[in-house]
C-alpha positions in Angstrom: 146.8 161.5 338.6 150.2 160.2 337.6 150.6 156.7 336.5 153.4 154.5 334.9 152.9 153.5 331.3 152.2 149.8 332.1 148.9 151.0 333.8 147.8 152.6 330.5 145.9 149.7 329.1 142.7 149.4 327.1 140.6 146.3 327.2 139.4 144.8 323.8 137.6 141.5 324.3 139.3 140.9 327.6 142.8 141.3 326.0 144.9 144.2 327.4 146.4 146.6 324.8 149.4 148.7 325.7 148.8 152.3 324.6 151.9 154.1 325.7 155.5 153.0 325.5 156.8 151.4 328.7 158.5 153.9 331.0 156.2 156.8 329.9 154.2 158.7 332.5 150.9 160.4 332.2 149.3 163.1 334.4 145.8 164.1 333.7 143.1 166.6 334.9 143.5 168.8 338.0 146.7 166.9 338.9 148.4 168.0 335.7 147.2 171.6 336.2 148.4 171.6 339.8 151.8 170.3 338.8 152.3 172.9 336.1 151.1 175.7 338.2 153.3 174.7 341.1 156.4 174.6 338.9 155.6 178.1 337.5 155.0 179.5 341.0 158.3 178.1 342.3 160.2 179.9 339.5 158.3 183.1 340.1 159.0 182.9 343.9 162.7 182.4 343.2 162.9 185.5 341.0 160.6 187.7 343.0 163.1 188.6 345.7 165.4 190.3 343.0 162.7 192.9 342.0 163.4 196.5 342.6 166.3 198.7 343.8 166.3 196.9 347.2 166.1 193.4 345.6 168.6 190.7 346.6 171.2 189.0 344.4 171.5 185.3 343.5 174.7 183.3 343.5 174.6 180.7 340.7 177.2 177.9 340.6 177.3 175.8 337.4 178.4 172.2 337.0 182.0 173.3 336.4 182.1 175.4 339.6 181.9 178.8 337.8 180.1 181.4 339.9 177.7 184.1 338.7 176.3 186.7 341.1 173.4 188.8 339.7 169.9 189.9 340.2 169.1 190.1 336.5 166.1 187.9 335.8 167.1 186.8 332.4 170.6 185.8 333.5 169.3 183.8 336.5 166.7 181.9 334.4 169.3 181.2 331.7 171.9 179.9 334.2 169.7 177.6 336.3 169.2 174.1 334.9 165.4 173.7 334.8 163.8 170.3 334.1 160.1 170.8 334.5 158.4 171.6 331.1 156.0 174.2 332.5 158.9 176.0 334.3 160.8 176.0 331.0 157.9 177.9 329.4 158.5 180.7 332.0 162.2 180.7 331.0 161.2 181.1 327.4 158.9 184.0 328.1 161.6 185.8 330.0 164.0 185.2 327.1 161.4 186.6 324.7 161.0 189.7 326.9 164.8 190.2 327.0 165.1 189.8 323.2 162.2 192.1 322.4 162.7 195.0 324.7 165.8 194.2 326.8 164.3 194.8 330.2 161.4 193.6 332.4 162.3 190.0 332.6 161.8 189.8 336.4 158.4 191.6 336.1 157.1 189.2 333.4 158.1 186.2 335.4 156.5 187.5 338.6 153.3 188.4 336.8 153.1 185.0 335.0 153.5 183.2 338.4 150.9 185.3 340.1 148.4 184.9 337.3 148.7 181.2 337.7 148.5 181.4 341.5 145.2 183.4 341.3 143.9 181.1 338.6 144.5 178.0 340.8 142.2 179.5 343.5 139.5 180.0 340.9 140.0 176.5 339.5 139.3 175.2 343.0 136.0 177.1 342.9 135.1 175.2 339.7 135.7 178.1 337.3 136.6 176.5 334.0 140.1 177.3 332.5 138.5 178.5 329.2 136.4 181.1 331.1 139.6 182.2 333.0 141.5 182.6 329.8 138.6 184.6 328.2 138.6 186.9 331.3 142.4 187.4 331.1 142.1 188.4 327.4 139.6 191.0 328.2 141.8 192.2 331.0 144.8 192.5 328.7 142.8 194.7 326.2 141.7 197.0 329.0 145.2 197.1 330.6 146.8 198.1 327.2 144.2 200.8 326.8 145.0 202.2 330.2 148.7 201.9 329.5 148.4 204.0 326.3 146.2 206.6 328.1 148.6 207.2 330.9 151.8 207.2 328.8 153.9 210.3 328.5 155.4 211.2 325.2 159.1 211.7 325.1 161.2 213.5 322.4 164.3 211.6 321.2 166.2 214.9 322.0 165.0 215.0 325.6 168.3 213.8 327.1 167.3 214.4 330.7 164.3 212.0 330.4 166.4 209.4 328.6 168.9 209.5 331.4 166.2 209.1 334.0 164.8 206.0 332.2 168.3 204.5 332.0 168.9 205.2 335.7 165.6 203.5 336.6 166.6 200.4 334.7 170.0 200.3 336.5 168.6 201.1 339.9 168.4 197.4 341.0 171.8 196.4 339.7 174.9 195.9 341.9 176.8 198.6 339.9 174.0 201.0 340.8 176.5 203.3 342.6 177.8 204.4 339.2 174.4 204.7 337.5 174.7 208.4 336.8 177.9 207.9 334.8 176.6 204.7 333.1 173.3 206.4 332.2 175.0 209.3 330.4 177.2 206.8 328.6 174.2 204.7 327.5 172.3 207.7 326.2 175.2 209.2 324.4 176.0 205.8 322.7 172.4 205.2 321.6 171.9 208.7 320.2 175.0 208.3 318.0 173.6 205.2 316.2 170.0 206.3 315.7 168.9 206.3 312.1 165.6 207.0 310.4 163.9 204.3 308.3 160.5 204.8 306.6 159.8 207.8 308.8 160.6 205.9 312.1 163.6 206.2 314.3 165.6 202.9 314.8 168.3 202.3 317.3 169.8 198.8 316.6 172.0 198.4 319.7 172.9 194.7 318.9 174.5 195.4 315.6 175.8 199.0 316.2 177.0 199.1 319.8 180.0 197.0 320.6 180.6 196.1 324.3 184.2 195.0 325.1 184.9 193.7 328.6 188.4 194.0 330.2 189.2 193.3 333.8 191.3 196.0 335.6 190.8 199.6 336.6 187.5 200.7 338.1 184.0 201.0 336.9 184.6 204.8 336.2 187.3 203.8 333.7 184.5 202.5 331.4 184.5 204.8 328.4 182.7 205.4 325.1 184.7 205.2 321.9 183.5 207.1 318.8 184.5 204.1 316.7 185.3 200.5 317.1 187.7 198.4 319.3 189.3 195.5 317.5 190.5 192.8 319.9 193.6 192.1 317.8 197.1 193.4 317.7 199.1 194.9 314.8 200.6 192.0 312.8 204.2 193.2 312.5 206.6 194.7 315.0 207.9 197.1 312.3 204.5 198.7 311.6 203.5 202.0 313.2 201.3 201.7 316.3 199.6 205.0 315.9 198.2 206.8 312.9 196.3 210.1 312.9 193.7 211.0 310.2 193.8 207.5 309.0 192.6 206.2 305.7 191.2 202.8 306.3 190.8 199.8 303.9 188.6 196.9 304.8 189.5 193.7 303.0 187.6 190.4 302.9 190.3 188.7 300.9 193.7 187.3 301.9 196.9 189.2 301.4 198.7 186.0 300.5 199.0 183.7 297.5 196.0 181.4 297.6 196.5 177.6 297.1 194.7 176.1 294.1 191.4 174.4 294.8 192.6 171.2 293.1 195.9 169.4 293.7 198.6 170.8 291.4 202.1 169.6 290.8 205.0 171.8 289.7 208.1 170.0 288.4 211.2 172.0 289.1 214.5 170.6 287.9 216.7 173.7 288.2 217.5 175.9 291.2 217.0 178.9 289.0 213.4 177.8 288.3 212.8 177.5 292.1 214.2 181.0 292.6 212.1 182.4 289.7 209.0 180.7 291.2 209.6 182.3 294.7 210.5 185.7 293.1 207.2 185.6 291.2 205.3 184.9 294.4 207.1 187.8 296.2 206.4 190.1 293.2 202.6 189.3 293.4 202.5 190.1 297.1 204.5 193.3 296.5 202.0 194.3 293.9 199.1 193.8 296.4 200.9 196.1 298.9 201.6 198.7 296.1 197.9 198.7 295.2 197.0 199.5 298.8 199.6 202.2 299.0 198.7 203.7 295.6 195.1 204.5 296.7 196.3 206.3 299.8 195.4 203.7 302.6 197.6 203.7 305.7 195.5 201.3 307.8 194.3 197.9 306.7 191.9 195.6 308.4 191.9 192.1 306.8 189.3 189.4 307.5 191.6 186.7 306.2 195.4 186.0 306.5 198.3 188.2 305.7 201.5 186.5 304.3 204.8 187.1 306.1 206.3 188.7 303.0 203.2 191.0 302.6 203.7 192.0 306.3 207.3 193.0 305.5 206.3 195.2 302.6 203.3 196.7 304.5 205.7 197.6 307.4 208.1 199.1 305.0 205.4 201.3 303.6 204.3 202.3 307.1 200.8 200.7 306.8 199.3 199.6 310.1 197.7 196.2 309.4 195.4 193.9 311.5 194.5 190.4 310.3 191.9 187.7 311.1 189.3 190.4 312.1 185.8 189.0 312.9 183.1 189.5 310.3 180.9 191.3 312.9 183.8 193.7 313.7 184.4 194.3 310.0 180.7 195.3 309.5 180.9 197.6 312.6 184.1 199.2 311.2 182.4 199.8 307.9 179.5 201.6 309.7 181.8 203.6 312.0 184.4 204.7 309.4 182.3 204.9 306.2 184.6 202.3 304.5 183.3 199.6 302.1 184.3 196.0 302.6 186.2 194.9 299.4 186.4 191.2 298.4 188.9 191.6 295.6 192.0 193.8 296.1 192.0 194.6 292.4 188.7 196.4 292.8 190.0 198.6 295.7 189.6 202.4 295.0 190.0 205.6 297.0 186.2 205.7 297.3 186.2 202.5 299.3 188.4 203.9 302.1 187.0 205.0 305.4 188.3 207.7 307.8 189.1 207.9 311.5 190.8 210.6 313.5 193.0 208.1 315.2 193.9 204.5 314.9 196.2 203.3 317.7 197.2 200.0 319.4 196.7 200.1 323.2 197.7 197.6 325.9 194.7 196.9 328.1 195.6 194.6 331.0 197.5 191.7 329.4 196.0 192.2 325.9 196.8 194.5 323.0 193.9 196.0 321.1 193.5 198.4 318.2 191.3 201.4 318.8 189.7 203.1 315.8 188.6 206.4 317.4 187.4 209.9 316.5 185.2 208.8 313.6 183.0 211.5 312.0 179.3 210.7 312.4 179.9 207.0 313.4 177.0 204.7 312.9 178.6 202.2 315.2 180.4 202.8 318.5 182.1 200.9 321.3 182.0 200.9 325.0 185.1 199.5 326.9 183.8 198.1 330.2 186.3 198.1 333.1 186.0 196.9 336.7 188.3 195.4 339.3 186.7 191.9 339.4 185.7 189.6 336.6 182.3 189.2 338.1 182.0 193.0 338.5 182.8 193.4 334.8 180.1 190.9 333.9 177.5 192.6 336.0 178.6 196.0 334.6 178.0 194.6 331.1 174.5 193.4 332.1 173.7 196.8 333.6 174.8 198.7 330.5 172.9 196.3 328.3 169.7 197.0 330.2 170.4 200.8 330.1 171.1 200.7 326.3 167.9 198.6 325.7 165.5 200.9 327.6 167.0 204.1 326.0 166.6 202.6 322.5 163.0 201.5 323.5 162.1 205.0 324.4 163.7 206.6 321.3 161.9 204.1 319.0 158.5 204.0 320.9 158.6 207.6 322.2 156.5 206.8 325.4 157.2 206.3 329.1 155.1 205.5 332.1 155.8 206.0 335.9 157.8 203.3 337.6 157.8 202.1 341.1 154.6 200.0 340.5 152.6 203.1 339.8 151.3 202.0 336.4 150.4 198.5 337.7 148.3 200.2 340.5 146.5 202.4 338.0 145.7 199.5 335.6 144.5 197.4 338.6 142.2 200.3 339.7 140.7 200.5 336.2 140.3 196.8 335.9 138.3 196.6 339.1 136.0 199.3 337.7 135.8 197.4 334.4 135.1 193.9 335.8 131.4 194.4 336.9 130.6 195.6 333.4 131.6 192.2 332.1 129.9 190.2 334.8 129.7 186.4 335.2 132.6 184.3 336.1 134.9 186.3 333.7 134.5 189.1 336.2 136.4 187.0 338.7 139.2 186.4 336.2 139.5 190.2 335.5 139.6 190.9 339.3 142.3 188.2 339.6 144.3 190.0 336.9 144.0 193.2 338.9 145.3 191.5 342.1 148.2 190.1 340.1 149.3 193.5 338.9 149.3 194.8 342.5 151.8 192.1 343.3 154.5 194.3 341.7 154.2 197.3 344.1 153.7 194.8 347.0 156.9 193.0 346.1 158.8 196.3 345.8 157.7 197.2 349.3 158.4 193.8 350.7 161.9 193.7 349.2 162.6 197.1 350.7 161.6 195.9 354.2 158.4 197.9 354.2 154.9 196.7 355.1 153.2 195.8 351.8 149.7 196.2 353.1 150.2 199.7 354.5 151.9 200.7 351.2 149.1 199.2 349.1 146.4 200.9 351.1 148.2 204.3 350.9 148.9 203.9 347.1 145.2 202.9 346.3 144.0 206.1 348.2 146.4 208.2 346.1 145.3 206.6 342.8 141.7 207.6 343.6 142.7 211.3 343.4 142.9 213.3 340.2 146.3 212.7 338.6 147.1 209.9 341.1 148.3 207.5 338.4 151.8 208.8 338.9 152.1 207.6 342.5 154.2 204.5 343.2 156.5 203.0 345.9 159.6 205.1 346.8 161.7 202.3 348.3 164.2 204.8 349.7 161.9 206.9 351.7 159.4 204.1 352.5 156.5 206.3 351.2 154.2 206.5 348.3 155.4 209.3 346.0 155.1 210.9 342.6 157.3 208.8 340.4 157.6 211.4 337.6 158.8 213.9 340.1 161.4 211.5 341.4 162.5 210.7 337.8 161.5 207.0 338.0 160.2 206.1 334.6 160.0 203.0 332.4 159.4 202.5 328.7 155.8 201.9 327.8 156.8 199.1 325.5 158.5 197.2 328.3 155.2 197.1 330.3 153.2 196.4 327.3 155.3 193.4 326.4 155.5 192.1 330.0 151.7 192.2 330.4 151.0 190.5 327.1 153.7 187.8 327.5 152.8 187.0 331.1 149.1 186.5 330.2 150.0 184.4 327.2 152.2 182.0 329.0 149.7 181.7 331.9 146.8 181.0 329.4 148.9 178.4 327.7 149.7 176.6 330.9 146.1 176.7 332.1 144.9 175.1 328.9 147.0 171.9 329.6 145.0 169.1 331.2 147.1 166.2 330.2 150.9 165.7 330.4 152.4 162.6 328.7 156.1 162.3 329.3 158.1 159.7 327.4 160.4 157.4 329.4 164.1 158.3 329.5 166.4 156.5 327.1 168.5 154.1 329.0 172.2 154.0 328.2 173.4 150.7 326.9 177.0 151.4 327.9 177.7 149.3 331.0 178.9 151.0 334.1 182.3 150.0 335.6 180.5 148.3 338.5 178.3 146.3 336.1 181.4 145.3 334.0 183.1 144.0 337.2 180.0 142.0 338.1 179.9 140.5 334.5 183.6 139.6 334.7 183.2 137.9 338.1 180.2 135.9 336.8 182.3 134.8 333.8 185.2 133.7 336.0 182.9 131.7 338.2 181.4 129.9 335.2 
């Protein structure tokens, strides 16, 4: 039951002792569990309608009136302002899912909500939370065992399968009409940045794939650049705007005369001394430019500032220069061109230079950007995302991010499972066979876990306007047959079909992470039997209305 803090007294010799600070609230026992479970169920129900290719979108309006339209689970949970602490735990688990594997955020939220819903029914039957959690743990172990057994191995060179995985991830997105084009882009981009470390393939898409969004054109104008796009313009109008077979220098030092770290005073009494001082400054800047020219560089990307005089000499030498480049872009340029970032211009040598087939300034919409293209064996690439509406550009970015994530997951993990709820149906079948071998009340928890997993194909069917019960009965019958683990819900035909044959596949690691994360957050919430919430801090700043009342009282006095 919930009670204000003033009711939280203990009696010592007839004298009441205040335990909690005034304004605090405490909810204990079943009431606390019900409150937490309800909050989690509400979040899961909100997200559930977005699952699958036929899922609906959500329109999110923030406090400033900015609108986001998406069906991406991670984005929805990030944008809505959630207050309940248990509901925030579901947001955190979706965030973890997104950071770890980049997909499956809706799945993990739905599973967590359903696990708690089934647990609530068992709690009402006097099944203790500890027994439930123990049953869930055994169910996880069995589920992961089935997941590994039914996974299909995929070679990193199997482009067709990688494209199918990318298309499956993009199937539910608003930009799904262009999924064939986007899937090929995603696979091509990820394959370019794959490296081998300690005998394992690694595809770090966060550091090595740059996504640049620009409104205008259509979604099919989105293109992959074998290099990097720098969202800056050439610093001087007299510099060339296009250089082929470029030799690129990356500088993490200013091309200007640095001011001393301590205050210094120079006394000049003669105009000739002033002229000599300025001439010396110009001479030093000219020497910097000559140093760059002497090693053969014709393109310079500088992380710091470039003096106006240095710009003049660089333009005179025909060196294309860009200043104030972000550190992250400098690192990507180094990986794409093979250049080394130099922090002292005196140390610059021809071996520090990178190469690119073409460096050119382009006008994209209202902005000018420098494209570093046609790099040989780039270890970092860029994708320029275009669409007619700003919201369409944002959704295209989310779609591409999901596609890139699942492709990198498959390349690194090397395994896929059938989509369309097929793997959930297979695990549920195996769990039902496994539950009686455990026995006791834990058996009920394992069966509840099986029912939870079947909620995924049921939701896919419901969101597609199909009868979930009919689909579930048909799917269970198929899974009893030999090789039936591949059968899932085909939302387009309204039938149960072979998912591998339809090319609907998902990375094994996405399902593995979703099952583990959902069970962990559900177990954590079930263990809570006491919620103590501190009172809100009251603002001591008087409101305008209160000030007026105080003034009127003063005037009356």
